[in-house]
C-alpha positions in Angstrom: 25.9 -37.9 -10.1 28.2 -35.4 -8.8 27.4 -33.4 -12.0 23.7 -33.6 -11.1 24.3 -32.1 -7.6 26.6 -29.5 -9.0 23.9 -28.5 -11.6 21.2 -28.2 -8.7 23.4 -26.4 -6.5 23.8 -23.8 -9.3 20.4 -23.4 -10.2 19.5 -22.9 -6.5 22.1 -20.1 -6.3 20.6 -18.1 -9.3 19.0 -15.0 -7.9 15.2 -14.7 -8.4 13.8 -11.4 -9.1 10.5 -11.6 -7.2 7.7 -9.2 -8.1 5.6 -7.4 -5.5 3.0 -10.0 -6.0 5.2 -12.9 -5.5 6.6 -11.1 -2.1 3.1 -10.7 -0.9 1.9 -14.2 -1.5 5.0 -15.8 -0.3 4.8 -14.0 3.0 1.3 -15.0 3.2 1.6 -18.8 2.1 5.0 -19.7 3.5 6.7 -19.9 6.8 5.0 -21.1 9.9 2.3 -18.4 10.1 0.2 -19.1 6.9 -3.0 -17.0 6.5 -6.1 -17.0 4.3 -6.7 -13.9 2.1 -10.0 -13.8 3.7 -9.0 -13.5 7.1 -6.6 -10.5 6.2 -9.2 -8.9 4.3 -11.4 -8.7 7.3 -8.5 -7.5 9.6 -7.5 -4.6 7.0 -10.9 -3.9 6.1 -9.8 -4.3 2.4 -11.8 -6.5 -0.2 -10.5 -9.8 -1.0 -10.5 -9.0 -4.7 -8.4 -6.2 -4.2 -5.8 -8.4 -2.2 -5.8 -11.1 -4.8 -5.2 -8.3 -7.3 -2.2 -7.2 -5.8 -0.5 -10.8 -5.3 -1.4 -11.6 -9.1 -0.1 -8.1 -10.4 -3.5 -7.3 -11.9 -3.7 -3.8 -10.7 -6.6 -2.4 -13.3 -8.9 -4.1 -10.6 -8.3 -1.4 -8.1 -9.7 1.8 -9.4 -6.9 4.6 -8.3 -3.0 4.6 -8.2 -3.7 6.2 -4.6 -5.7 3.1 -3.6 -3.4 0.6 -5.3 -0.4 1.8 -3.0 -2.4 2.5 0.0 -3.5 -1.1 -0.1 -0.2 -2.6 -0.8 1.4 -0.7 2.1 -1.2 -1.5 4.6 -1.2 -5.3 3.2 2.7 -5.3 3.3 2.9 -4.0 7.0 0.5 -6.6 8.1 2.7 -9.6 6.5 5.7 -8.3 8.1 7.4 -7.1 4.7 8.9 -3.6 4.3 5.9 -1.2 2.9 8.4 0.9 1.3 9.9 -1.7 -0.9 6.7 -3.2 -2.0 5.4 0.3 -3.1 8.7 0.8 -4.9 8.5 -2.3 -6.8 4.7 -1.5 -7.8 5.6 1.8 -9.2 8.5 -0.1 -11.3 5.9 -2.6 -12.6 3.5 0.1 -13.5 6.1 2.2 -14.9 5.6 5.1 -12.5 8.4 7.7 -12.3 9.5 7.7 -8.6 10.2 11.7 -9.1 6.9 12.3 -10.9 5.6 14.2 -8.1 8.1 17.0 -8.7 7.2 17.2 -12.3 3.2 17.0 -12.5 0.4 19.0 -10.9 -0.2 17.9 -7.4 -4.1 17.8 -7.9 -3.5 14.7 -10.6 -4.1 12.1 -8.3 -3.6 9.2 -11.0 -0.1 10.6 -12.0 1.7 10.2 -8.9 1.9 7.9 -6.0 0.5 8.4 -2.5 3.1 10.6 -0.4 6.2 8.4 0.7 6.4 7.9 4.5 10.0 8.0 6.2 11.4 4.4 6.6 10.3 2.7 9.7 12.5 0.5 12.0 11.1 -3.1 12.6 10.6 -2.1 15.9 8.2 0.5 14.9 6.4 -1.7 12.5 5.9 -3.9 15.2 4.4 -1.2 17.4 2.1 -0.1 14.7 0.7 -3.7 14.4 0.1 -4.0 17.9 -1.3 -0.4 17.7 -3.5 -1.5 14.7 -4.8 -4.6 16.6 -5.8 -2.5 19.5 -7.9 -0.3 17.3 -9.6 -2.9 15.5 -10.6 -5.0 18.6 -11.3 -1.6 20.8 -14.8 -2.9 21.5 -13.3 -5.8 23.4 -10.9 -3.6 25.3 -13.8 -1.1 26.0 -16.0 -4.3 27.4 -12.9 -5.6 29.7 -12.6 -2.0 31.0 -16.3 -1.8 31.8 -16.2 -5.2 33.5 -13.2 -4.0 35.8 -15.1 -0.8 36.6 -18.0 -2.5 37.6 -16.1 -5.0 40.1 -14.0 -2.1 41.4 -17.4 -0.3 42.1 -18.9 -3.2 43.7 -16.0 -3.5 46.0 -15.9 0.3 46.7 -19.8 0.0 47.6 -19.2 -2.9 50.0 -16.4 -1.7 52.2 -17.7 2.0 52.1 -17.6 3.5 55.3 -18.2 7.1 54.7 -18.8 9.7 52.1 -15.2 9.8 50.9 -15.7 7.4 48.1 -18.6 9.1 46.4 -16.7 11.8 44.3 -14.7 8.8 42.7 -17.9 7.2 41.6 -19.2 10.6 40.2 -15.8 11.1 38.0 -16.3 7.7 36.4 -20.0 8.3 35.7 -19.3 11.6 34.1 -16.3 10.2 32.1 -18.7 7.8 30.4 -21.3 10.4 29.8 -19.1 12.9 28.0 -17.8 10.0 25.5 -21.2 9.0 24.5 -22.5 12.9 24.4 -19.5 14.0 22.1 -20.7 11.9 19.3 -22.7 13.7 16.4 -25.8 12.1 14.8 -23.9 10.5 12.0 -25.4 10.0 8.3 -24.7 6.3 8.4 -24.0 3.4 10.9 -20.3 3.4 12.2 -18.3 0.7 10.7 -14.9 1.1 12.8 -13.6 3.6 15.0 -10.0 5.0 14.7 -8.2 7.7 17.0 -10.1 6.4 20.0 -7.6 8.0 22.4 -9.3 11.5 21.1 -12.8 10.1 21.7 -13.6 12.1 24.6 -12.1 15.4 23.5 -12.2 15.6 20.0 -13.8 18.9 18.2 -13.5 17.4 14.7 -14.8 14.0 13.6 -14.4 12.3 10.1 -16.5 9.9 8.4 -16.0 8.2 5.1 -19.6 8.3 3.3 -21.1 6.0 0.9 -20.4 8.3 -2.3 -17.3 6.2 -3.4 -19.1 3.0 -3.1 -16.8 0.4 -1.6 -13.5 1.5 -2.4 -13.2 3.6 0.6 -11.3 7.3 0.9 -7.6 7.9 1.6 -6.7 10.1 4.2 -3.5 11.3 5.3 -3.1 13.8 8.4 0.0 15.7 9.4 1.0 17.9 12.5 2.5 21.1 12.2 6.1 19.6 12.0 5.0 17.3 9.1 5.0 14.1 11.2 2.2 11.7 9.9 -0.8 11.0 12.5 -2.9 9.1 10.4 -2.2 7.6 6.8 -4.9 4.9 5.6 -8.0 4.2 3.5 -11.2 4.8 5.5 -14.0 2.5 4.4 -17.7 4.0 4.3 -18.8 4.2 7.9 -15.3 4.4 9.2 -14.9 7.3 11.9 -11.5 8.9 13.0 -11.3 11.2 15.9 -8.8 14.3 15.5 -6.7 15.2 18.3 -7.8 18.4 19.9 -4.2 19.8 20.7 -1.8 20.9 17.7 -2.3 22.0 14.4 -3.1 19.5 11.5 -3.6 19.5 7.9 -5.4 16.8 5.9 -5.2 15.4 2.3 -8.1 13.4 1.0 -7.6 11.4 -1.8 -11.4 11.7 -2.6 -12.7 15.1 -1.1 -16.4 14.0 -2.0 -16.2 10.7 0.0 -15.6 12.3 3.7 -17.9 14.0 6.1 -16.3 16.5 8.4 -18.1 17.1 12.1 -17.3 20.1 14.1 -18.6 20.2 17.4 -21.6 17.7 16.4 -22.3 20.1 13.3 -21.7 18.9 9.8 -19.6 21.2 7.9 -20.2 21.7 4.1 -18.5 19.4 1.4 -14.9 20.4 1.1 -14.7 19.2 -2.6 -16.2 17.3 -5.4 -16.3 13.4 -5.6 -13.1 11.7 -6.9 -11.1 14.7 -6.9 -7.9 15.2 -4.6 -8.0 18.0 -1.8 -4.8 18.9 0.1 -3.9 21.0 2.9 -7.2 21.4 4.5 -6.8 22.9 8.0 -8.3 20.7 10.4 -9.3 23.9 12.6 -13.0 24.3 13.7 -13.1 28.0 12.8 -11.6 27.4 9.6 -13.8 24.5 8.8 -17.3 26.1 9.8 -18.9 28.6 7.5 -18.6 32.4 8.5 -22.0 34.1 9.5 -21.7 36.1 6.3 -21.8 32.9 4.2 -24.9 31.7 6.2 
């Protein structure tokens, strides 16, 4: 009996080299917070079959390397895993050299993985999840804000004794009108909105179109110091409001899968479908065609 116990203990101490898929599946199905793939798919706006493919290591189901790594990174962050560790494991499983980006043409999307992001602390990961939750449920926050504004407006009107409160009422109305009037006439219905904080002032607005089907378009935006402002897959209909302050450059995994609006004007397509486009200056005067081109 003692020998059996010792054998069991030895077996339990043998380290198990888990694959990236095993780590994702275990994080989703074990512990106190068990979750269904369908629920996570809706939250991340990623198809269920792609998440299943990541867990099963069946990467051929996902069309491009950039989408495999982008989906894996977002999935890992949602499950509370280290996204860089998951991405590196997938690279190893697919036989991708971690230093390949230094030895191949930057325009070859399938040759290298998505640009790496500096390792984030757990505090930053938690903040990112909260931030993502607010973005995904912005309509509820907007509804709560409007309800509070109506209540405050009613109290002000009931207690009004002079005309001193009228300027405050006008400012609230103008702010709402400005946010609505800033929107262009999109080519398709808006699915999700990102960068809501910039909605009222944004001169440049990005929208993923349907030219890529349901796969979406990977977009990365960095500021002049190289800090990442946005790095995610935008599904068809998704909108991102570019900050008006600062200089930003964008990289698109599929140049033909993105529409760019500058001051409500749709600019010419920045590249062909299914081709990567890097170093795109998100500056109005550089995106709009010159008078000679017109």
